[in-house]
Every structure is written in C-alpha cells, then in structure tokens.
C-alpha positions in Angstrom: 17.4 13.8 -28.8 20.1 11.9 -30.2 20.3 8.1 -29.5 23.9 8.2 -29.6 23.6 10.3 -26.5 21.6 8.8 -24.2 22.0 6.1 -22.4 20.0 2.7 -23.4 21.9 -0.6 -22.5 19.8 -2.3 -24.7 19.7 -6.4 -24.0 19.2 -9.7 -26.0 18.3 -11.3 -23.3 16.3 -11.2 -20.0 18.5 -11.5 -16.2 17.5 -15.4 -16.0 15.8 -14.6 -12.3 13.5 -12.6 -14.1 10.1 -13.9 -13.8 7.6 -11.0 -14.7 6.8 -9.7 -17.9 7.6 -6.5 -17.1 11.0 -6.9 -15.0 12.4 -8.6 -18.4 11.3 -6.0 -20.8 13.0 -3.3 -18.8 16.1 -4.7 -18.2 16.2 -5.5 -21.3 15.4 -2.0 -22.8 18.0 -0.4 -20.9 15.4 1.3 -18.7 16.4 0.0 -15.1 19.7 -1.4 -13.8 19.5 -3.9 -10.8 22.2 -2.2 -8.4 21.5 -4.8 -5.5 18.2 -7.1 -4.5 15.4 -4.9 -4.3 17.8 -1.8 -5.4 17.6 -0.5 -8.6 18.8 2.5 -10.7 15.8 4.3 -12.7 18.0 4.5 -16.5 17.4 7.8 -18.4 14.4 6.2 -20.1 12.4 4.8 -16.9 13.2 8.5 -15.4 11.9 10.3 -18.2 8.6 8.1 -17.5 8.6 8.6 -13.9 8.8 12.5 -14.6 5.7 12.3 -16.6 3.3 10.4 -14.5 4.5 12.9 -11.6 3.5 15.9 -14.3 -0.1 14.0 -14.2 -0.4 13.6 -9.9 0.5 17.1 -9.6 -1.8 18.4 -11.8 -4.3 16.4 -10.2 -3.5 16.8 -6.7 -3.4 20.5 -7.8 -7.0 20.8 -9.0 -7.8 18.6 -5.6 -7.0 21.2 -3.8 -3.5 19.1 -2.0 -0.5 21.0 -1.7 2.8 19.9 -3.0 6.1 19.5 0.3 8.8 17.1 1.7 9.4 15.6 4.2 13.1 13.5 5.0 13.6 9.6 4.3 16.0 9.4 7.8 13.0 10.0 10.4 13.6 9.8 14.4 12.5 7.1 16.2 10.7 8.1 18.5 7.6 9.3 17.1 7.3 5.6 15.9 8.0 4.5 19.2 5.2 6.8 20.7 2.6 5.1 18.1 3.4 1.7 18.6 4.7 1.2 14.7 8.3 1.2 15.5 7.6 -2.3 17.1 4.7 -3.7 14.6 6.2 -2.7 11.5 7.8 -5.2 11.3 10.9 -6.1 10.0 11.0 -4.7 6.6 11.9 -1.6 8.9 15.2 -0.5 8.2 16.8 0.5 11.4 19.7 2.0 12.2 21.9 4.6 14.7 23.2 7.5 14.7 27.1 8.3 15.9 25.2 9.2 19.1 23.4 6.0 19.5 20.2 7.3 19.2 17.9 5.6 16.5 16.3 6.0 13.3 14.8 4.9 10.6 14.3 5.0 6.9 11.1 6.0 6.2 8.5 4.0 4.8 5.4 6.3 5.0 5.2 9.5 6.6 1.7 9.2 8.8 3.6 10.2 12.1 6.1 13.2 10.8 3.3 14.8 9.0 1.2 14.5 12.0 4.3 16.2 14.6 4.8 19.2 11.9 0.6 19.3 11.9 0.6 18.6 15.9 3.5 21.9 16.0 2.2 23.9 13.1 -1.6 24.6 13.0 -4.2 25.6 16.7 -7.2 26.4 15.3 -9.9 24.6 13.4 -10.1 28.3 11.1 -6.8 26.3 9.3 -8.4 23.7 8.5 -9.1 21.2 6.5 -5.4 20.9 4.7 -4.0 18.2 2.2 -0.7 18.2 2.0 1.4 15.3 -0.3 5.7 14.3 -1.2 6.9 12.6 -3.9 9.8 10.7 -2.2 11.3 7.6 -2.1 10.5 5.3 0.5 12.4 2.1 1.9 11.1 -1.3 3.3 13.2 -4.0 4.3 11.6 -7.1 1.2 12.4 -10.6 2.6 11.9 -11.2 -1.1 12.5 -8.7 -3.5 10.8 -9.4 -6.8 10.1 -8.8 -10.4 11.6 -6.0 -10.8 10.9 -2.9 -9.4 7.5 -4.0 -8.9 8.5 -4.9 -5.0 11.9 -3.3 -4.0 13.9 -2.0 -0.8 13.5 1.3 -2.1 10.9 2.6 -5.0 9.1 6.5 -5.2 5.6 7.3 -4.4 3.1 9.9 -3.6 2.1 10.4 -0.3 -0.8 12.7 1.0 -2.4 13.5 4.1 -5.5 15.2 4.6 -6.5 17.1 8.5 -9.5 18.2 9.2 -11.7 19.2 12.2 -14.9 17.1 11.5 -16.2 14.1 9.7 -17.2 16.6 7.0 -13.8 17.9 5.8 -12.4 14.4 6.4 -15.5 13.2 3.6 -14.9 16.4 1.9 -10.9 15.2 1.5 -11.4 11.8 1.0 -14.3 12.3 -2.0 -11.5 14.6 -4.0 -8.7 12.4 -3.2 -10.3 9.3 -4.2 -11.3 11.2 -8.1 -7.8 12.9 -8.3 -6.6 9.0 -7.9 -9.0 7.8 -10.9 -8.1 11.0 -13.1 -4.5 9.7 -12.6 -4.9 6.1 -13.1 -6.9 7.4 -16.2 -4.5 9.6 -17.9 -1.9 7.3 -17.1 -4.1 4.6 -19.8 -3.7 1.5 -16.9 -6.6 -0.3 -17.0 -7.8 -0.8 -12.7 -10.1 -1.5 -10.5 -11.2 0.3 -6.8 -11.8 -2.0 -4.5 -12.6 -2.3 -1.2 -9.2 -3.1 0.4 -8.2 -3.9 4.2 -5.8 -1.4 5.9 -3.1 -3.6 7.4 -0.6 -1.2 9.7 -1.7 1.6 8.2 -4.7 2.4 10.9 -8.3 3.4 10.5 -11.5 1.4 9.4 -12.3 2.8 6.2 -10.5 2.3 2.8 -10.8 1.9 -1.3 -6.9 0.5 -2.9 -6.6 1.1 -6.5 -5.5 -2.2 -8.1 -4.0 -3.3 -12.0 -4.9 -6.4 -12.9 -1.9 -8.6 -14.0 -0.4 -11.8 -14.0 2.1 -11.5 -11.5 0.1 -9.2 -9.0 0.5 -10.5 -5.5 -3.3 -9.3 -4.1 -6.3 -11.2 -5.1 -9.6 -8.7 -6.4 -12.5 -10.7 -6.0 -14.6 -9.0 -8.4 -18.1 -9.4 -10.2 -19.3 -8.4 -14.2 -21.8 -5.9 -12.1 -20.0 -3.0 -10.0 -18.6 -5.0 -7.2 -14.5 -5.2 -6.3 -13.0 -6.2 -3.0 -9.5 -7.6 -2.3 -9.5 -10.8 -0.8 -9.7 -9.9 2.8 -12.6 -7.8 2.7 -14.8 -10.0 0.1 -18.2 -10.9 0.7 -20.7 -13.5 -0.8 -24.2 -13.8 -0.2 -24.9 -16.5 3.1 -26.2 -19.8 1.0 -26.6 -22.0 3.8 -29.0 -24.1 5.0 -30.5 -25.1 8.0 -29.5 -29.1 8.8 -32.8 -31.0 9.7 -31.5 -34.1 11.2 -31.6 -35.3 14.7 -28.8 -35.1 17.1 -27.0 -37.8 17.6 -25.0 -39.3 20.5 -21.0 -38.0 21.2 -19.0 -40.3 20.3 -14.8 -40.6 20.1 -13.4 -42.1 17.1 -9.6 -43.4 16.1 -8.4 -41.0 12.9 -4.7 -42.3 13.2 -2.4 -40.3 10.4 -5.1 -38.1 10.1 -4.4 -33.9 10.2 -6.1 -32.4 7.1 -9.4 -32.3 7.1 -9.7 -34.5 4.0 -7.7 -36.9 5.9 -10.4 -37.2 8.7 -12.9 -37.0 6.3 -11.8 -40.2 4.5 -10.9 -41.9 8.3 -14.8 -40.8 9.6 -16.4 -41.8 6.4 -17.9 -38.4 5.6 -17.9 -35.6 3.7 -15.8 -33.4 4.9 -18.2 -30.5 4.8 -19.8 -31.9 7.5 -16.4 -31.4 9.8 -15.0 -28.6 11.8 -12.2 -27.2 11.0 -10.8 -25.5 14.0 -7.9 -23.0 13.9 -5.9 -21.9 16.6 -4.7 -18.3 17.0 -2.9 -16.0 19.2 -4.4 -12.5 19.2 -2.1 -10.0 20.7 -5.0 -6.9 22.0 -2.1 -4.5 23.3 1.5 -4.5 24.1 0.8 -6.2 27.8 -2.3 -8.4 26.7 -2.9 -11.6 24.8 -5.5 -13.8 24.1 -5.8 -17.3 22.7 -8.6 -17.3 20.1 -10.3 -20.9 18.4 -12.4 -19.9 15.2 -14.3 -22.5 14.3 -14.9 -23.3 10.2 -16.9 -25.4 7.8 -15.1 -28.2 5.9 -12.1 -26.6 3.5 -13.1 -23.2 4.1 -10.0 -20.8 4.9 -10.2 -18.3 7.5 -9.9 -14.3 6.5 -7.8 -13.6 9.5 -8.5 -9.4 8.0 -12.2 -10.2 8.7 -11.2 -11.8 12.4 -8.6 -9.4 13.2 -11.2 -6.3 12.6 -13.7 -8.1 14.8 -11.5 -9.5 17.1 -10.0 -5.3 17.5 -7.0 -6.6 18.1 -3.3 -5.3 17.2 -1.8 -8.5 15.7 -3.2 -12.3 15.0 -0.8 -15.1 14.5 -1.6 -18.5 14.5 -0.4 -20.1 17.4 2.6 -22.7 17.8 2.5 -26.9 18.0 3.4 -25.3 22.0 0.5 -23.1 22.8 -2.6 -26.0 21.2 -0.7 -28.4 24.0 -0.5 -26.2 26.2 -3.7 -24.2 26.2 -5.8 -27.2 23.9 -3.6 -31.0 25.4 -3.2 -31.5 21.9 -1.1 -30.7 18.4 -3.0 -28.5 15.0 -4.9 -31.2 13.3 -6.7 -33.0 16.0 -7.8 -30.0 17.7 -11.9 -29.3 17.8 -14.6 -26.8 20.8 -15.3 -29.8 22.6 -14.2 -29.4 26.4 -12.8 -26.0 25.9 -11.8 -24.1 28.9 -13.9 -20.3 29.6 -10.7 -18.7 29.4 -10.6 -19.0 24.9 -12.8 -17.5 22.9 -14.6 -19.8 20.4 -15.5 -17.5 17.3 -17.3 -19.3 14.5 -18.6 -18.4 10.5 -22.1 -18.5 10.3 -21.5 -21.5 7.9 -20.8 -23.8 11.0 -24.1 -22.2 11.9 -26.4 -24.4 10.3 -24.7 -27.5 11.0 -25.9 -30.7 12.6 -24.1 -33.6 14.1 -20.5 -31.8 13.3 -17.0 -34.2 13.1 -14.4 -32.1 15.3 -10.6 -32.7 16.9 -11.1 -34.2 20.2 -7.9 -31.9 21.4 -6.4 -35.6 21.7 -3.7 -36.7 19.0 -5.0 -39.2 16.6 -8.6 -39.1 18.0 -12.0 -36.5 16.1 -15.6 -36.5 17.4 -18.7 -37.1 15.5 -22.1 -35.7 16.2 -20.7 -32.6 18.1 -23.4 -30.1 18.5 -23.8 -26.1 18.9 -24.8 -25.5 22.8 -24.8 -29.3 23.9 -21.4 -30.3 23.4 -19.8 -26.8 22.9 -20.6 -23.3 22.8 -19.7 -20.2 20.9 -19.2 -16.7 21.8 -19.5 -15.0 17.8 -20.6 -16.6 14.9 -19.6 -13.8 11.8 -18.2 -14.0 8.3 -14.7 -14.9 9.0 -14.5 -17.1 5.3 -12.1 -16.1 2.4 -14.7 -16.0 -0.2 -14.8 -18.7 -3.7 -15.3 -18.3 -6.9 -18.7 -18.5 -8.6 -20.4 -17.3 -5.0 -23.3 -14.8 -5.5 -21.3 -11.3 -4.4 -23.5 -8.1 -2.5 -25.0 -7.3 -6.2 -26.4 -10.5 -7.2 -23.6 -11.6 -9.7 -21.2 -14.2 -10.0 -17.8 -13.6 -8.4 -14.6 -14.3 -9.8 -11.2 -14.1 -9.2 -7.7 -12.3 -10.8 -4.6 -11.2 -9.8 -3.8 -7.7 -9.0 -1.2 -5.2 -8.3 -1.6 -2.5 -5.9 -1.2 0.9 -7.5 -2.8 3.0 -5.0 -5.3 2.9 -2.0 -6.7 6.0 0.2 -7.8 5.3 4.3 -9.8 7.1 6.3 -7.7 7.1 9.2 -9.4 9.2 11.2 -7.8 10.3 14.8 -5.6 6.6 14.5 -2.4 8.9 14.7 -3.7 12.6 15.8 -5.1 10.8 19.2 -1.6 9.6 20.1 0.5 11.9 18.9 -1.3 14.8 20.5 -2.4 17.1 17.2 -5.5 18.9 18.6 -7.1 21.8 17.3 -9.3 24.4 18.7 -13.4 23.4 17.3 -15.5 26.6 16.9 -16.8 25.9 20.6 -13.4 26.5 22.1 -12.5 22.8 22.7 -9.6 21.0 21.7 -10.0 17.6 19.4 -8.1 15.5 18.4 -7.4 16.0 14.2 -9.2 14.1 11.8 -6.6 12.3 9.5 -7.0 10.9 6.0 -3.9 9.1 4.1 -3.6 8.3 0.3 -0.8 6.8 -1.6 0.7 5.8 -4.4 3.3 3.3 -6.0 5.0 5.9 -8.5 8.0 4.0 -9.7 6.0 0.3 -9.1 3.4 2.6 -11.8 5.9 1.9 -14.8 5.8 -2.4 -14.0 2.3 -1.9 -13.8 1.5 -0.8 -17.3 4.5 -2.9 -18.5 2.8 -5.9 -17.2 -0.7 -4.6 -19.1 0.7 -3.4 -22.3 4.1 -4.9 -23.3 4.1 -7.8 -25.9 7.2 -10.2 -27.0 9.0 -8.0 -28.5 9.2 -5.1 -25.9 7.4 -2.4 -23.8 4.7 -0.6 -25.3 4.2 2.8 -23.3 0.6 4.8 -23.6 1.8 8.4 -25.1 1.0 10.1 -22.2 4.0 8.5 -20.4 6.0 7.5 -22.8 9.1 8.9 -22.7 9.8 10.5 -26.3 6.4 10.8 -28.4 8.1 9.4 -31.8 11.4 6.9 -32.8 12.4 8.1 -36.4 15.1 5.5 -37.7 17.2 6.4 -40.6 17.6 2.6 -41.9 20.9 3.4 -43.5 22.7 6.2 -41.2 25.1 6.5 -43.7 23.2 7.7 -46.7 23.6 11.8 -46.1 19.8 11.9 -48.0 18.3 9.7 -44.9 20.2 11.2 -42.6 19.0 14.8 -44.1 15.8 13.7 -44.1 15.4 12.6 -41.1 17.1 15.1 -39.2 14.4 17.7 -41.1 11.9 15.6 -40.1 12.6 15.6 -36.3 13.4 19.4 -36.2 9.2 19.7 -37.9 8.4 17.6 -34.8 9.9 19.0 -32.6 8.6 22.7 -33.8 4.7 20.9 -33.8 5.8 20.3 -29.9 6.4 16.1 -29.9 9.6 14.6 -27.9 11.7 12.8 -30.4 14.7 9.9 -30.5 16.3 10.1 -33.5 18.4 6.6 -33.8 21.7 8.3 -35.3 23.5 5.1 -34.6 25.7 3.8 -37.1 23.8 0.2 -36.6 22.6 -2.8 -38.9 18.6 -1.5 -39.2 17.5 -5.4 -38.0 18.9 -3.7 -34.8 17.7 -0.7 -34.9 14.4 -2.5 -35.6 14.3 -4.4 -32.2 16.0 -1.8 -30.0 12.6 0.3 -30.8 10.7 -1.8 -30.4 12.1 -3.1 -27.1 12.0 1.0 -26.1 8.4 1.0 -27.1 7.5 4.4 -27.9 4.0 4.7 -29.6 5.0 6.2 -33.4 8.2 5.0 -35.4 8.9 6.7 -38.2 11.5 5.0 -40.5 13.6 6.4 -43.4 14.7 3.9 -46.1 14.1 3.7 -49.4 12.3 5.9 -50.7 13.8 8.8 -49.1 14.9 9.9 -52.0 10.7 9.8 -52.8 9.7 11.9 -50.6 7.8 9.1 -49.2 8.7 8.1 -45.1 6.8 4.8 -43.1 5.2 5.3 -39.5 4.5 2.2 -37.8 2.2 2.5 -34.5 4.1 0.2 -31.5 1.2 -0.7 -30.5 -1.4 -2.1 -33.3 2.5 -2.7 -35.6 -0.2 -1.0 -38.4 2.0 1.5 -40.7 1.0 3.1 -43.4 3.4 5.5 -46.1 3.0 9.8 -46.0 5.1 12.3 -47.4 7.5 14.1 -45.7 5.4 17.0 -45.4 2.6 15.2 -43.9 4.1 13.4 -41.1 3.5 15.9 -38.2 -0.1 16.2 -39.3 -0.2 12.5 -39.5 1.5 12.0 -36.4 -0.4 14.0 -34.6 -3.8 12.1 -35.4 -2.3 9.1 -34.8 -1.1 10.0 -31.0 -5.0 11.6 -30.8 -6.4 7.8 -31.7 -3.7 6.1 -29.5 -5.0 8.6 -26.7 -8.4 8.1 -26.9 -7.6 4.0 -26.8 -5.5 4.5 -23.9 -8.3 6.4 -22.3 -11.0 3.9 -23.3 -9.0 0.3 -22.2 -8.7 2.1 -18.7 -12.0 1.7 -18.1 
C-alpha cells in the first residue's frame, strides 16, 4: 500500500481536550477523527486494526463453538419495557419515536432481542445448548464521553449469548467463553487481569471481568501478587477486627456544632475517628411499587460498598437518601444521623467491624448533636451484620497476600444470567421429561473499539503508537529517505514486493517529504518494523528498526524478508509474555 494513497492525517499537536495518551496519539497519528462529542470516525489505519481484532475474535469464537449472526441496532422498546430495563437502564439509553409515535431505542446491548429470537425459534432442549454472537455498534448516551474512543456514545462491541436447558450447559458455555476471551486478549498482546466483578444492570449473579491495567482506567482493580483479583465493588479482605473489652458506659448526648464529617465529629468529641459510627441513609427500590429506607453503619472513615449492600438487599436500585428524606425519616440532616431510637420500619445494617465496637459515638438524629457511649442492643439494634465496606490497600486478601490497587480499563465481561431474562420474556423449552423450563442464559461482551485504546495506553510512548504485530495495520513500514532518488525508490519498491510476496503487509512511504517528517510520522503510526532505504542503497544495504525497542540492524537487501520474519516472531513472543 502506497502511503500517498491512504488517508493518514498526522498532526504535530494533540487536541487541547485530550487527557489520555491513547486519545492524544491516535488523533495525532491520524487513526481517528471526532465527528461529535463521543462520536468518532475510524480512519483507514484504525479500521485495519479493528478488522484484525475482529478476525482474532471470530477465530477464537469459532473454536469455542459460537455462531456469528447480526441483530438490528434499532430496537422496539416493548421488550425493554417488559424486562424492566427501559426505565432502570437510566439516561444512557438513547430513546426515540418513529413516525407513528412508537417507542424505539438504539441498542446498548441485546439480551432482550436475542432472548426473543430463541423464545420464538427453539421449543426443545434437543436444540440446546447454543451460543450466538455478533460484532456490532452499540449506542449509549454517556454523560461525559472522554478519553477518545475509550468512552464514547457509539462503539463496536462483541456481544454473545448462550442458551441452555440446564445448569451444566450454562457452565460449559461459560467456561468455553472464558477460555476464548483469554485466548483473544493473549493474541492481541494485552496485559490484563481476570477479576471478580459486579453484574450491574446486566442482571445475574456470577460474572468475571477482564480488565487492562492503565492509568486512565475508570475502574479500580484490587489485586495481589498471588492469584487474587477483583474490582473494588467485589473485593474482600480478611477480617482483622478485635473485640473491644471496655465496660459499657452511660449514653450521653454531646453538642457538636459544625461537625458534619467523621473527622470533624471526632475532633469535636476528642475521640479517635475509628470509635465513631458513620451512618449512611439509603432508599432501596425493591420493585416498581415498593421502596424501603435503610441505614448502614460503618466504622470511622470506612466507605460503604454499595454493590455489596445492593446484593444483600436484593433491590433493583439503591440511592443515597435526600436531605428531605433524612429529615422526614430521622429528624436530622446528614452528618448528624445515627441508629439510636430509629423506628422499627427502618432496617439497620452494619459492617462487621462495627460488631466488635463498644462505647461508640454516633449522630443523635438532631442537627449539631452526637451521642457517645452508644452500644449495640442496649442503645440501638442491628438487623444484620455483613461485609459492606470497600477494602483498602495493604489489607490481606483471601489468598493471604497484601492488596494492591491499580486503575483498569474494562475490556470484557462474562455473566451467568441464569433465567433473569428468559423468565421475564417467556423463553421456555421442553426438557427431557417433557416439562416446560425457563432457558438458562449467559451473556458475554468485549469492547472491540476500546481495545484499541487499551492497547495504546499500555504500549504507546512519547513518540507515538506501538502496535503489537498481531493487530498492527501493517507489518512493515518501508521508507525511502529521498523519494526523488531513483535508486532509493527502485530498492524500496523491490523490498516491498519481496515482503508482500513473503506474506507481509507493507506500507510504502512514497511521499516527497523530508526525511524528518517521514520518520516522525512513522513513529506516530507505530508499525512493528521499519525498513529505511537511505545512503547505503547503492551498496545494497538498508536499516531495519524495531519500533518497540528502538533497536536497529543493517542488512543486505536480499536478507530483508528473512530478517523481518525473525524479528516479528521475536516480537510476537515478547508480546505474549508481557500479556501474561
């Protein structure tokens, strides 16, 4: 491919609003173009990368027994209303009406539609298990699209779904998909972690997330040097609380004017912050018709893990109560709330670390006042204790190693949905006993376009992109230093032809630009191997440079193809090792 015939609009400067390295370099290297906030065009180089990623995905999904198909992106809203997600999905859902005033959405994911197809197409367990998937653009109205194509309003995703008549079928499909995902990310050359994760709006209880550590990652991965990894919503640590043995003292109310935080209350009362109960007040939506007020008690500055609490409550939504609700139910504003004298209709949950405390301080449900020497059972009740806190760095994980934190980019997620959607939408089959049973489902997703950002975040340097050879838009960049010199162009064309004959994809820079411009653009574009045809062309010698390491070697023209093959094989092995 001649570089003069392909659209690669490189830039010297990054956009002023670009924060992430991947965003800066993909714009500067001429890979992507912003059409609107959160909406991007994938220019030829980026599209070539995406096609290679898609090919890897298709190969591994085929091995796992999954079958590709395609659903519409424009979906009638009826099924989403039936499943409950039309409302619960929130403002990220693109909603629209057709000319007959019927409700539609732009699909952010396709559980409902695939379930409908299976419901209307398969009636017997003999046709199951079945795994189907698609590679398709999705649409989510992100409030703050950022980091280029890492978080946009339109993006490409692999979404796959398994349908089984029994648990064994689901388990088998889930395990095959987990293996396929590992193979995909290994082949792409990503460093990633497989972590325990929260299912969020997808439904279901069992899920694993594939996350690529990166500075701009919006998720926090809690991991160890052992084999433990989980996102912060699911992470747990070993309980190290020690039962306090002080004698219970008399409950007292103390004025704490202006004290709204744990630290301010501790200073006002002259006690350690870890002896204070932080009281968080939530409204739990149990169903469309029912909501419940819930108090959660935490030790000191421990933070409530809302995902854990939501799982414990089994609620559809969990939101912090408004100041108006706090006054209505408890008689005070946040900062002065506590569990003493709380009505029986308000459930009280407490983290396990509260259970071992004696003579605690807590809000008095009167603005500007706190109690000291509050004790469980004597002064307030707890309906249930549990692990409701976010873990902290340095705590000991279940595998016995200290927990570390790193930001991560979610690149894939697999869920055991069970009958969450099939039951609501009536997808049933006859089992081997002739009884109607709900189909058991799994859901599997990879953010295809965001993989480009994840790779770029992990591999790019200050000069530009550095693509793993498995997904690079071209294998080799051939650069004649001076395209006006016939001998250099003749040799560059000969090398290109030989490399292409050997099966490599080659980008030949035939532009009549200065050498400095060509080399700068080459670094920006980030192809694995660069072959420079320069002053020694007359002697039949060229320079080969490895983009990733900067190492160079001079070889004879007839040795270029063999040398490129050796170097690419070495790079492929390095990428695989680093991915692990």
